C-alpha positions in Angstrom: -268.3 -120.2 84.8 -271.7 -120.1 84.9 -272.4 -116.5 86.6 -275.6 -116.9 86.4 -275.0 -119.2 90.2 -274.5 -116.2 91.6 -277.2 -114.7 91.3 -280.2 -113.7 93.0 -284.1 -115.5 92.9 -285.4 -112.6 92.0 -282.5 -111.7 89.4 -283.2 -115.4 88.4 -286.7 -113.9 87.8 -286.6 -111.0 86.0 -283.9 -112.6 83.3 -286.9 -115.4 82.3 -288.1 -112.1 80.7 -288.0 -110.8 77.1 -285.3 -108.8 77.4 -285.9 -105.2 76.8 -286.6 -103.9 73.4 -288.1 -107.1 72.1 -290.7 -105.1 70.4 -289.1 -103.1 68.4 -288.8 -104.3 64.5 -285.2 -104.1 63.0 -285.6 -101.1 60.6 -284.9 -101.6 56.7 -283.1 -98.9 55.3 -285.4 -95.6 54.3 -289.0 -97.2 55.6 -291.0 -95.1 56.6 -290.6 -94.8 60.4 -294.5 -95.3 62.2 -293.4 -96.7 64.8 -290.9 -94.8 66.0 -292.2 -92.7 69.8 -289.7 -89.6 68.8 -289.9 -86.6 68.3 -289.3 -84.3 64.9 -285.9 -84.5 63.8 -286.9 -80.6 63.0 -288.0 -80.0 66.2 -285.1 -80.5 68.5 -283.3 -77.1 69.1 -279.8 -78.7 68.3 -278.7 -75.1 67.5 -280.3 -73.7 70.9 -278.9 -76.6 72.5 -275.8 -76.0 71.6 -275.2 -72.8 71.8 -276.6 -73.8 75.6 -273.2 -75.5 76.1 -271.0 -73.2 74.7 -272.6 -70.7 77.3 -272.1 -72.5 80.6 -268.2 -73.9 79.2 -267.3 -70.4 78.2 -268.5 -69.2 81.7 -268.0 -71.9 84.3 -265.3 -74.3 82.2 -264.0 -77.2 84.3 -266.9 -76.5 87.1 -270.4 -78.7 84.6 -267.3 -81.6 84.7 -267.4 -82.1 88.1 -269.4 -84.5 90.2 -271.0 -81.4 92.4 -271.6 -79.9 89.0 -273.4 -76.3 87.9 -276.0 -73.9 90.1 -277.2 -74.5 86.7 -278.7 -78.2 87.9 -280.5 -75.7 91.0 -281.9 -74.3 87.3 -283.0 -77.0 86.0 -284.9 -77.9 88.8 -286.3 -74.6 89.4 -287.8 -74.5 86.3 -289.1 -77.7 85.4 -290.8 -76.5 89.2 -292.3 -73.6 87.9 -293.5 -75.2 84.5 -295.1 -78.1 87.0 -296.4 -74.8 88.9 -297.9 -73.6 85.9 -300.1 -77.0 85.5 -301.8 -76.6 89.4 -299.0 -79.2 90.8 -297.0 -77.8 93.6 -293.3 -79.9 94.0 -291.6 -77.8 96.7 -286.8 -78.6 97.5 -287.7 -81.5 98.6 -290.7 -83.0 96.8 -288.8 -83.5 93.1 -286.4 -85.8 92.0 -284.2 -85.2 88.5 -283.8 -88.7 86.7 -282.3 -90.0 83.5 -285.8 -90.0 82.1 -289.0 -91.3 83.0 -287.5 -94.8 82.7 -285.1 -94.7 85.4 -288.4 -92.4 87.5 -290.6 -95.9 87.3 -287.9 -97.8 88.0 -286.8 -96.1 90.9 -290.5 -96.5 91.9 -291.1 -100.1 91.2 -287.6 -100.7 93.7 -288.7 -98.7 96.1 -292.4 -99.6 96.3 -292.3 -103.4 94.3 -291.2 -107.0 95.5 -292.0 -110.2 94.5 -295.1 -110.2 97.0 -296.1 -106.7 95.4 -299.4 -106.4 93.0 -299.6 -104.0 90.8 -302.6 -102.5 88.1 -301.8 -101.4 84.8 -303.7 -100.4 81.9 -304.5 -102.5 79.3 -302.5 -101.9 77.2 -299.7 -99.9 78.6 -296.4 -98.6 77.9 -294.4 -101.5 77.5 -291.2 -100.3 79.0 -293.3 -100.0 81.7 -294.1 -102.6 81.5 -290.9 -104.5 81.6 -289.8 -102.6 84.0 -292.0 -103.6 86.1 -291.9 -107.1 86.1 -288.6 -107.3 86.6 -290.3 -106.9 90.3 -293.1 -108.7 90.7 -294.7 -111.3 88.8 -298.4 -110.4 90.4 -299.9 -107.7 87.6 -303.6 -107.5 87.4 -304.9 -105.2 84.0 -307.6 -103.1 83.3 -308.7 -102.4 79.9 -309.4 -98.5 78.9 -311.5 -96.7 76.9 -311.8 -93.8 74.6 -312.0 -92.3 78.0 -309.0 -93.8 79.7 -308.6 -96.3 82.5 -312.2 -98.2 82.9 -311.9 -97.1 86.7 -315.0 -99.0 87.6 -313.8 -101.5 85.7 -311.0 -101.4 88.4 -313.3 -100.4 91.5 -315.2 -103.9 90.3 -311.3 -105.5 90.7 -311.0 -104.5 94.3 -313.8 -104.8 95.8 -313.5 -108.3 95.3 -310.2 -108.8 96.5 -311.5 -107.3 99.4 -314.0 -109.0 99.9 -312.1 -112.2 99.1 -309.5 -111.1 101.8 -307.4 -110.5 98.8 -303.8 -108.1 98.7 -304.7 -104.8 98.0 -302.4 -103.2 94.7 -299.3 -101.0 95.6 -300.0 -98.3 93.7 -302.3 -97.4 89.9 -300.0 -96.9 86.9 -301.4 -94.6 84.8 -300.9 -92.8 81.5 -303.6 -90.6 81.6 -303.5 -87.5 79.3 -302.7 -88.5 75.2 -302.2 -92.6 76.4 -299.3 -94.4 75.5 -300.1 -96.7 73.7 -303.8 -95.5 72.4 -303.7 -91.9 72.6 -306.7 -91.5 74.2 -307.0 -88.8 77.5 -308.7 -89.8 81.0 -311.7 -87.9 81.4 -311.9 -85.4 84.1 -314.7 -87.4 86.4 -312.9 -90.3 86.5 -309.4 -88.5 87.3 -311.6 -88.3 90.2 -312.8 -91.3 90.8 -309.4 -92.8 90.8 -307.9 -90.7 92.7 -311.9 -91.3 94.9 -310.9 -95.1 94.8 -307.3 -94.6 96.5 -308.4 -92.8 99.2 -311.0 -95.8 99.7 -308.6 -99.2 99.3 -305.7 -97.7 100.0 -303.2 -97.4 97.1 -300.8 -94.7 95.1 -301.2 -93.6 91.7 -298.2 -93.4 89.6 -298.8 -90.8 86.8 -296.7 -90.9 84.2 -297.6 -87.5 82.4 -294.3 -87.2 79.2 -296.9 -86.5 76.6 -299.3 -83.8 79.3 -298.2 -81.5 77.2 -298.7 -82.2 74.0 -302.0 -80.7 73.8 -304.5 -79.7 70.8 -307.0 -78.6 72.4 -307.5 -78.0 76.0 -305.3 -78.7 77.9 -306.2 -81.9 80.6 -305.6 -81.5 84.7 -303.2 -83.7 85.7 -304.4 -86.2 88.4 -301.2 -84.4 90.9 -302.7 -80.6 90.4 -306.4 -82.2 92.2 -303.8 -85.0 94.3 -305.0 -83.2 98.2 -303.3 -86.9 100.2 -300.1 -87.1 98.3 -301.1 -90.8 97.3 -300.3 -89.3 93.3 -296.3 -90.1 92.2 -295.9 -88.3 88.9 -293.7 -88.8 86.3 -292.1 -86.0 83.7 -289.8 -85.5 80.7 -288.8 -83.2 78.7 -287.9 -86.3 76.0 -291.4 -85.3 74.1 -290.7 -82.0 74.3 -287.3 -81.3 74.2 -285.3 -84.3 73.5 -285.1 -88.1 75.0 -281.0 -88.2 74.1 -281.2 -86.0 76.7 -282.4 -87.7 79.7 -283.8 -85.3 81.8 -287.2 -86.4 84.0 -288.7 -86.5 87.1 -290.2 -87.7 90.5 -292.1 -85.3 92.4 -293.9 -86.4 95.1 -294.6 -86.6 98.2 -290.8 -86.0 100.9 -290.1 -89.2 102.5 -290.9 -90.8 99.2 -289.0 -88.4 97.1 -286.0 -88.6 99.6 -286.0 -92.5 99.7 -285.5 -92.7 96.2 -282.9 -90.4 96.5 -281.5 -93.2 98.7 -281.1 -95.6 95.4 -280.4 -93.1 93.2 -277.0 -91.7 94.9 -275.4 -90.2 92.6 -276.9 -91.4 88.8 -277.0 -88.2 87.6 -275.9 -86.7 84.5 -275.0 -83.2 86.1 -273.6 -82.3 82.6 -276.5 -82.4 80.0 -278.7 -81.3 83.7 -276.4 -77.5 84.1 -276.3 -77.9 79.8 -280.8 -78.0 79.4 -280.8 -76.1 82.8 -278.9 -72.9 80.6 -280.6 -74.0 77.6 -284.1 -73.3 79.8 -282.6 -70.3 80.4 -281.9 -69.1 77.6 -284.7 -69.8 75.8 -289.0 -69.0 75.7 -289.7 -72.2 75.9 -293.9 -71.8 76.7 -293.1 -69.8 73.0 -290.9 -73.4 72.6 -294.5 -75.6 73.6 -296.9 -73.6 71.7 -294.0 -74.0 68.5 -294.1 -77.9 68.9 -298.2 -78.3 70.1 -298.8 -76.7 66.6 -296.7 -78.9 65.0 -298.1 -82.1 66.1 -300.9 -81.2 65.6 -301.1 -81.0 62.5 -299.2 -83.3 62.0 -302.1 -85.7 63.7 -304.4 -83.7 61.2 -301.9 -85.3 58.3 -301.5 -88.8 59.9 -305.9 -89.3 60.8 -306.6 -87.7 56.9 -304.9 -90.4 55.2 -306.1 -92.8 57.5 -310.0 -91.7 56.9 -308.7 -91.7 52.9 -307.1 -95.1 52.4 -307.9 -97.5 55.7 -310.7 -100.2 54.9 -314.1 -98.8 56.9 -314.0 -102.0 59.2 -310.3 -101.3 60.5 -311.1 -98.3 63.6 -309.2 -95.1 65.4 -310.0 -92.2 68.6 -309.1 -89.0 67.7 -306.0 -88.6 69.7 -306.0 -85.4 71.4 -302.4 -83.9 72.0 -299.4 -87.1 72.0 -298.2 -89.3 68.9 -300.4 -92.1 68.6 -302.9 -93.5 66.9 -303.5 -97.0 67.8 -305.5 -98.7 65.4 -308.2 -101.6 65.5 -308.3 -104.7 62.2 -310.3 -106.9 63.3 -309.1 -110.6 61.4 -305.7 -109.1 61.1 -302.6 -110.2 63.3 -300.3 -107.7 63.2 -297.6 -108.9 64.5 -297.3 -112.0 61.6 -298.5 -108.6 59.6 -295.2 -106.7 60.5 -292.4 -108.7 58.1 -294.4 -108.2 55.6 -295.2 -103.9 56.7 -291.0 -104.1 56.6 -290.7 -105.3 53.4 -293.0 -103.0 51.5 -290.7 -100.4 53.1 -293.3 -99.4 56.3 -292.8 -99.6 60.3 -295.2 -100.2 63.2 -295.4 -101.8 66.1 -297.5 -104.6 67.1 -300.2 -104.7 70.0 -299.8 -107.5 71.7 -296.3 -105.7 73.0 -298.6 -103.1 75.0 -300.3 -106.2 77.1 -298.8 -108.5 80.0 -301.4 -111.3 77.7 -299.9 -110.3 74.4 -303.1 -111.8 73.1 -305.7 -109.1 73.3 -303.3 -107.3 71.4 -303.2 -109.0 68.4 -306.0 -107.5 66.1 -304.1 -103.3 67.2 -301.3 -101.3 65.6 -299.8 -98.5 66.8 -298.6 -95.7 64.5 -296.9 -92.4 65.0 -297.6 -89.3 64.1 -294.3 -87.6 65.5 -291.4 -88.5 63.7 -292.5 -88.6 59.6 -292.5 -86.0 57.5 -296.1 -85.4 56.4 -295.3 -86.9 52.8 -293.8 -89.3 53.6 -295.6 -90.9 56.7 -299.5 -89.9 54.0 -297.9 -92.7 51.8 -297.0 -95.0 54.5 -300.6 -95.1 55.3 -301.4 -96.2 52.7 -299.2 -98.7 51.3 -300.8 -100.1 55.2 -304.5 -100.0 54.4 -303.6 -102.0 51.0 -301.6 -104.8 53.1 -304.6 -104.3 55.7 -306.9 -105.2 53.0 -304.7 -107.6 51.0 -304.6 -110.0 55.1 -308.1 -109.7 56.4 -308.2 -113.0 57.9 -312.5 -113.4 56.3 
């Protein structure tokens, strides 16, 4: 039986894309994992979460395992609202929706806002899993480049004015990672943030702000777009994946009541009440401000280690921006085909993500590599950069 014959056209179109996670290299054992956008194993609070789970079950017995779950789910929401408030974002009870990580949040937003006629704007490059998600809902994706100051808002304005002049449809939303961008690590300037909000008002579109790395600042923390949004145009996506652990699948959408309620309508009861209750208990029992301070310092040191290794080992024609936070350094290696380089790099025990996977048009990322400084220990990270640098030297296309 051909089950595909039962699929509607929109599903058939989505299934014609590359499968999810096609960008993930098959990593040999003992490989130095410079591809891994994961928290450092030593920074996962496994003992504290284990204690929280024990406390939860001891106190509430079977309650957290039921559909309605524990009151600690509401405690989690309150803790998230408080964290958002400290960053200038007001999210009332009906303006915050907990999700299964930021991936579900992005998918819900796309499901509510996109169809095969909808236009969406993304940065070039952008987070590859968001790009995969948007491709499931529409073929009409526009890209706008970024530089060391984030999204090139002037270039976006040029695109919008041209479309308006030609009476073409405007985008439903612009998807942006303004703080410690994945994959480039750059941060959008405050001036550009205000310009982007002004364009959203002028041309009547929404902004999806993915702030997965926003709390991992190594110097002055940037002000979220949502914190300076006066019209309710920003749909804010957050997560505990980078500051606690990705496997807990705790994320959220903060936005206008009408939009959040629409997302909740389609999300139904696709929750994880036990894990949300456990993390609510963990946050209640811990000093989360101190944890954030601790992980920021740890990742700052790892950033410094990678940048020092790059400066010492890489050819002078390889360039990068030094990130002020987050997990990643984005290398530009002219005359290198990063995808072809990957297989040889894996053979010598070093992984990375080729730049092509972060672009709607893969050829634009041919000369780029994403390196992560979050996962590996400094000594292995340094060795990995040294090996990669030598490989780049021997593979440059003259």
